[in-house]
N, C-alpha and C positions, 0 to 999 in steps of 0.2 A: 503494498501500500504505501502511495507517495505521500510525504508529508511537506514537502518544499511550499514555502507559502508564496503566493501570486496574488497580484493586486488585479482587482476584479475590472474586467470589459465594460463598456456601456454601448458597444454595440455590438448585434447578434444578426448573423447572417441565416435563415432559415428556408428554403423552398424559396430563394431568390426573394424575400422579403424580408426589411429590416424592420424590426419589433423592438419598441420602447414604450409599449403598453404598462398600465398600471398593475396593480398588486390583484392577488387572488378573492383577499376577504378584507375589507375593511374594519370588520369587530365591529365590535357592539358599544355605542358610546356611554359608559360609566363616569357620568361626573365631568370636571374640565380637565381632562388628562388628553394628552397630545406625543404621539410617538409617530415621525417622520423618515423617511429614509432618502437621501440625495440620488439612489438609484434603486430602483423597483419597476420592473423584475432585475434581479442578480443575474447575469448572464457567467454562464460557467461551461467549459471544455466537454467534451464527449468522456476523457478519460478521468481516472481518479485523482485527485487532488485536493489541495487545500486552499481556501479564498479566505477574503476580508471582506465584509460592508460596514461603512459607514452609519451610525443611527445618530439621530437627532430628537433629544428629548429633556427636558427639565426635572422628568419624573425618575423615581426608582423603575426600574423593569428587570424580568427574566425574559428570557428566550428559549425556546425548545423544539426541535424539529418536529413538524408535523408528518414527514413523511421519512420511513426508516431507510433511503438510500443516501440521507443526509444525515451526519451526525456530527456528534463533537462538537458541540456548539458550546463555544466558549466566550463570555464576555470580555472584552479589551478595553482599553481607556477610550477610544472614539466610537467603538460599535463593537464587531464581534466575528470573532474566526471560526470555520467550520470546513468541515470535510463532505466531499461527496464519493459517491462509488461511480466506477466508469457505467456507462451507459451502452449495454451490447445492442440496443434496437437501432433501428433505421431511420428512425424520427424522433425529434426533441422530445423532452418531456420536464413536466413542471410540478415542482414538488413546493414546500413552502416552510418558514421557519416562523414561529409563532412568538408574539409578543405580549407580554400582560403587565400589568402594573397590581401589584398584591393587594390586597383589600378592596380593589375595585374589579367590577364586572367589564372593564375596559381591553379589549383586547385590538390586535393590528398583526397583519398578516405580510409577511416577506417573501415575494415570488422569488423561487432558485430556477432559471430556467436552463438547461441542463442541453446542449446541441447533441443529435445524434450522432451515430457511428459513421454513417455515410456521409456525414461532413468535414471529413479529411481534407487537411490541406493539400491541393495540387495544381499544377498550371498545365498549359497547353503545350509548352516546350520547356526545355530545360539548357537549351543551347541557343542564342542569339548572335546571329552577324549583322554588324553594322558596316557600310560601303565606307570606301577611304574618303570621301568628301563629308561625311558626317552624316547624319539622319537621327531619327526616331524611329523606336518598334515599340509596338505594345503586347502585350502578354496576359492571355484571360486568366484569373487566378480563380479557383473554388476553395471555399473554407466556410463552415459554419461559426468558426472563432474569428474574431477580430485578427490583423497579421499587421505584421511592419518589413519595412525594406531595409538593408543594412548594404553598403560597399565594402570590398576590403582593402586594408590599407595599402596606400600609394595607389590606387584608382581612381586620381583626382582629375582625369580625361574623361571621366564617366557620368554622367548624372543619374538616377534611378529616384521616381517619383511615385507613391501610390494615388493615382488618380481615384479610384473610388474602391469600393470593398469587393470589387470582382475585375480590376483590371489595375494593370502596373505600366509605367512608360519608362523606356530607355533611353537614351540620347547619347551622341557623343559629336563634337564637331569635327572639324578636316584632322586627319592624321597625317601629321607633317613629318614625323619622324624619319619614313623611311621604312619600317620594320612591323610586321602587323604587332597590335597591342592586345592582351589577353585581359580580365578581369573576372573576379567572382562574387556575384550578389548571394545575398542570404535573405529569403522570406523565413520568417518566423512568426507563431502563433503566441499572442499574448502573453497564453500563459505557461510559452515555453515549451508545451508537447510536442509539438512539431517544427520540424525547418526540412528547407529545400533549397539547396543551390542552384544557379543557374550561371552559367559560363557563357561570359561575353566576350565576343571576338571582332576585333576592329580590322578591316584588311589593309592592306599597304602597296595599292598598284599606280606606280608611279606615272602611269601613263595620265593618269587625272590631273596630272600637275605638268604635263607637256614635257615631261624628263629633266627636267631639274633635278640636279644631283644633290642640292643641299636644303636643310630645313628652312633656310631664310629664304631661300631661292621659290621652295616652294610656298611657302605662306605668300610670298609677292604675287607671282603668279595667278595663283588662287583667288586673294583678295581681291586684284585691281581687275582684273578679266582683261589687260592688256596682249597676253600674251596668245598665242596659237601652237608655237615651237620653241623649247629653249636649245639653242646653240652652245652656251657656254655660262657656267655660274661658279662662284670660289665665295665661300665666305669665312672668314679668320677674324682672330681678335688681335689688336694691336697691342692691348695692354687689357688690365680688369675694366668693364664697362665702357671699351672703345673698341665697336666692331665694323667691319668692312665689308659692304656683298658689292658684288662685280657680277652682273650678269647681263649678256645678248640674247635677244630672244626676237622671234618674227611676230609679228603683229598687224594686226587690220586697220589699226586707229587712223591712216593718214589717206585708208580709201580703198589702197589696193595695199597688198602682202609687203612689210619692208622691214629691214632690221634695226633695232635699238639697241645703246650700249649705254647703261647705266651704272655708276659709279657711287657707294654709298656710305658716309660716316654715320653711324649708331651710335649717341652719346648719352652715358647714363649719370646725370649730374649726382652731386652731394656725396661721391668718395674722393679719390685723387683726380679723377679727372674733370676738367674745365675746358671751358670755350671761352677765347678770348681774341682780341680784334689786333689783325697785323697791320702793318705800315712799311713803308720805305725805311730801310735800316733801322726798323724798331725804334723809330725817332719822330715823336710827337710833333716836331716843329716841323716837319718836312709837310703837314696837312695843313691848308690855309682855309680861313672861314668863309674869305671872299674872294674874287678872280682878279685881284689886282696884283697878286702873286701866284707864282707859280707853286701849284702842289705837286709833289715829288711823286713819280711810280718806277716800280719795278716788278720784276715775275714774281710769281707766287714762290717759287721755291726761293729767290732770296729774300722773300720777307721771313720765309721760315728760318732760313738759315741765320740770318740776324738777330732773330728771338733767340733762338738756340744759344748764340753766342753772348749774350747778354743773361741768360738762366743759369746760375748753379746749383739750384734746387728742383729743375722740373726737366722733363724731356718733351718736345714738340715733336709730337707725333704724326703730323700731317695738317692740312688746310685744304682752303677752296680761295677764288676770289671773291669779293664783295660788290658793293655800291655801284650804280653806273657815274659816271661820270664825264663832262664835257672835254672829250678828247681833242687831239691832234686834226682829227676828219672836217667834221663841220661847224665847228665852233673852236677853231685854236685862241681865239682872243679870249676865252675863258679860263684857260692856264688851268685845264683838269680839275676844276672845280668838282667837287661830289654833288653830286644831287639832293641827298637827305643829311642825316646826321652822323655823328662821329663820337663816342664817348670811348676813353681808353685810360684804363686803371685808374677809372672812377672821375677823368678830367674829362668836360666837354671840349673838344677840339672843334666842333660843329654846328652849332644849334639851329640851322635853319633847313627848310626844304625848299629847293631853287629847282626841284625838278618837276613843280606842279602838284596838283591835287590826288595823283597817283603814287606820291611818295607813301611808304609806310617804312615801319624802323624794327626791326630784331636786337631784342635788348637781353642783357646777363642783369638781373636788378641787383642789388647790394644785398638780398638775403639770400643769393646764390642761383635763386629759380631764373628760368630762362621766359621771354613773353614776346609775343607779336604784338604791337601797338600801332593803331589809327593815328593820324597826327593828333586828333582830341585827346584818345586816350595820352600821347604823348605830352601835351599840354600840362596834364595831371599827375604824369608819372615820371617826369623828368629828372626830379631831386632824390628819384629812388633808383637810377640807372648807373651802373658800373661799367661798363661795356655795351656798345652798340654801334650797328650801323645800320644803312639805310639801304631799302629795296623798295620796289615800287608796285606791281600789281597784286593783291591779296587772293589768293590761291584758296585757301581754306579757312573758314571760319566756325570755330566750335563744330569740328567735323562736317562741316557741309560744303560740298565744292561749291565755287562761285561760277556763275554762268556768264562765258566770254562771246562776243562776236569776232574778236580777233582768233583766226584759225590756223595763222602759221606755222610750220614746222622747222624749229630755228635750235643751236645748242643749248642749253638752259640748265643754269645756277639756282639750286632753291634751299631755303631752309625753314625747317618747322619745330614744332613743340609738343609735346605731348607729355601724359602720365603727371598733369597739374604741374608743369613746368618743369619737372626735374628730367624730360628727357629732349636731345637736341638731336634732329636727324637731316642732314646735309646731304643732298645728292646733285650729282653732275650727270646730265644726258648728253653725248656726243651728238652731233649732227652735221649737217650740210656734205656728208659723204654716203651716196645712195646705198653700194654695195659693203658698207660697214654700220652706219649710224644714219637716220633722215632727221634726228631732231624729236623733237615734242611741242607740241602747243600748250596754252596752260591749261587748258581742259587736262589733256592727258598728264602733265606733271602735278596736277591736283589730285585726282587718282593715284598715280604712283605713290605719293605722300601718306594720303589717306590709307593705302594699303601696306604702306612702312610702319604705320605707326602714328603718323600726327594730326593734332587736334585743328590746328592751326599754321598756316605756312604761304609765305610771301615768296616773290621772285626778285631773284637777284640779277645783276650782269650776266648776261650770258653772249652768244655769238662767240666772236674770238676770244671774248675773254676767259670762257667757262674754262677753268683748270681744277684740277683735284690730284693732289699730289700726297705721296707721304713717305715716312723718312725709313729709308732703308739701310742708310751708314750709321756709324756710330759717333761721328763729330758732328761739328755745326758751321761745315760747307755746304754750299748749295749742291754738289755735286751725292752730299750724303741724303739728300730728299728724289725721290723719282715722280715725274708725272706719269700717273697711271692712264689716262685721257689720250685723247688726240686733238687738242686745240688746233683750230683751221686756218688761224693767220700762215700765208706763207713764210713769213719771216721766224714763225716760231712762234713760242710763247708769248705771249703779249703783258708788256706791263700794266699795270692797275695800280688805282690808286691807295686802296685796303684788301683786307680779307678776313676770314674768320681762320683761326687755328686751335686745333684740338692738343692740350697738354696735359700730361699726367707729373701731379705734382710729387714730389718727392718724399 
C-alpha cells in the first residue's frame, strides 16, 4: 500500500468532461455551524495513495470515511489526510468523508472522486520530429488525472506547453547548430503515479540554410531572406565579445541573381571590448569644425595603426570608415568638412550638422552604451556623449526597417545597435563588381542589419570609402592591419576623415 503524501488536484477528466461539481450531501443544518471545503469534490488518481484536503471551519469537528475504500482519515493542522484503495473498475467512483460537529446534528460530506483504471496516462506518440527551420507539433494526451510536462536539463532550444487537459504543444526555433538536436520531455500525473517520456529530435538539414557552413552564416541567411545560395562563409572571434562574419552569397535583391559580399563586426560592450572613433594620426586637431580649415584624411589602416601606436593598455582589433565628408571631388572648397558631428575621448570636435536633414549620429554614451540618435535626440543627449560620428540615412528604428524610394545598389558601410545598447554591429557590403559583389540598397542593408541582431541602424559613408580592416600583425604599423573587403577606388584604399575602431582593453 502506497503511503506517499500527494497534494490534491483541482481538475479531473472523466470521459472527456471536466468535473468540478459540488458535494454529495450538504448534511443537516443543526444550528449556526459551518464546514466548508476549498475543493469539493476532491479528485484522486485510480491507484492507492495518500492525499490531503483543506477544511475551513471555526467549529471543532470530526471526520470519518463514509465508504470502505477510503480509510485512515486523520485530522491535520489545515484539514485532513486520507488514503484510498486502488480503483480496479473502468469508470470513476465517488465516495465520501463525513464531517460532523460534536453535540450538534450538523453534518457535511466531502466528496472523494477517484478516476477509473482506464484513464491511465497515455500519449498518441512518444517520438516527435521537428524540421530544421523550426515549428510546432501537438500531441494528444489522455489521462483521468491532471498532468504536467517538464523538459530535461539543457533543452533550452525546446518549448513544451500544456495547452489543455488533452493537448501538449512542442515548439522549437530554427536549428542553426549544424547537428541534430535531441531532448526528452516528461509528462507526469500530479499524483506522481505515472509518467511518460517523449523524445524530441530536431533535424539538421543544411540545405534549409542554402549551404552556409557556420552558425552565424545560417542565422543570417535564414533571418534576412536575402540569399538563394551561399558561396562562402567564415565566422571567427578576434577576442572575447568581438566576432567577425564574412559571407558571400547569391541573391535576387537587385532583380536578377547576383553575388553579394558582406563583412561584419559583432561587438558586445560592457567587458573589455569598446568601440571608439578614429581619426588621422589619432590626432583630434586634424578634425576641423568648419570648412575654413582643411580637415585631415588618411586610409582606415593608417588610422588604426596610429591609434595602436598611442595605446599602451589596449589592442586595436580592427575598424571601418566613418562619416560622409566634403571631399576633393565636387566640393574641394569645403576642405573635407564632415557632414555630421564628431566626439572623441569625451570632447566634441564638431557639433554641427552640415549635411542636411538626413544627418544622424552613432554615439557611445558616457555610461558605456551605444545609441543611434536623430538630430533632435542629439540636441537632448549631447552632454552625455563620449564618442560619436555622424551618419546619414536611418535604416532601422526600434526593429522596424525604414521605407526608401532610393533603390541604388552601391558599396555600403552601416552601423547598428542592439541588446539595449550593449551590442554594436558594423557591416560593410562590397559593390560595383558584378562578378564579385553588386552592392546593396538601403532596404537590403536594413534587412541585413535586422537579421544580424540590430534594432537601430544608420548608413555611414559608402562607395569608394567603404573599408573593413582587421589586425593581423602584432605591431603598430599600417601593415599590421589587413583590409578584408575590396574598396572600389582605382588608386586603392580611400583616405577618409574618421572611422570606428574596435578595441580590446587590456
